[in-house]
N, C-alpha and C positions, 0 to 999 in steps of 0.2 A: 352914700358913699359906699365904696366896695372896701369888706373887711376880708383882711389876711389871717389864714387861722396862723395861730400862735405856737403852734408844737410841729415845727419845720425842722425837727433833728432828723439827721441820718441814722442808720442802721449803725454805720461806723463810732459815732457819739454814743448812741445807745448803749454797743459792747462796752465802751470804758466807763460808761457807771456802773452797766450790771456784771461786769467780767466775761470774761470768752463765753462761747454757748455751753450750755451742756453738751456733755458727750453722747453721740447718736448710739454707740456700742457697737459699730461695723468695726471689722478687723483694723489694728494700724501698731503702729509702733509710736514713741512718745521720745523726741530729740531733743535734746536737752541744749538751747539755744547759747549758751558759753561755752562747753566744751565739745559738743558732739557724741556724747554718750547716749545711745540708742536703748531705752529699754521697751522689750521686745513680749511680755509676757501677756499684751495685750490690754485691752480695755476694760474690763471684770477685774484683774488684777490691780491695773491701775486706779482704779474708783475706792478699791478695797485700802491703799496706800493711804496713811496720816495723811492731814495737811501739813505736818511738822517732818515729810520724807525729804530728804535731801539726795541731790545729784551724788552720788558716791565717788566717780574721780574729782569733782570741783567742788561736790558742797552747795551747790545751786538752789534754791527753793523749787518747788514744786510748783509754782505757775511761771518757772523761766523752759518750760519744757513743752513743746507743740507737737500736736499731734500728726504723724505724716502717715501715707499708704504703708500697707504693708509690704517688708521688703525693701522701702526705697531710701533707707538713710544707711548711708556706708558704716556707720559705727566706728568710724577713725577718731579716737579721742585725744583733743588737744588744750589740755589746761591754760585759758588763755589770763585767767584774772580768779582773784579767792573772793569769796564772802564774807570773809573773817575779818 
């Protein structure tokens, strides 16, 4: 009988379990997915922010930010919803 490996998880499902990949330290900005605010101080400053950091315009938690290549985000802030 042929045995199929039990561990057939895709990398995407592993990412959901373990959280986003660790920052590689390359230059980049952090874009708030909720309002478009851009944190431009770089990965070192981002890593030093507390986990309780909130987006200044809309109050979204730190995990709602996504790393984007340096200078690629427009920085146009639109507050769509509140986290309160």
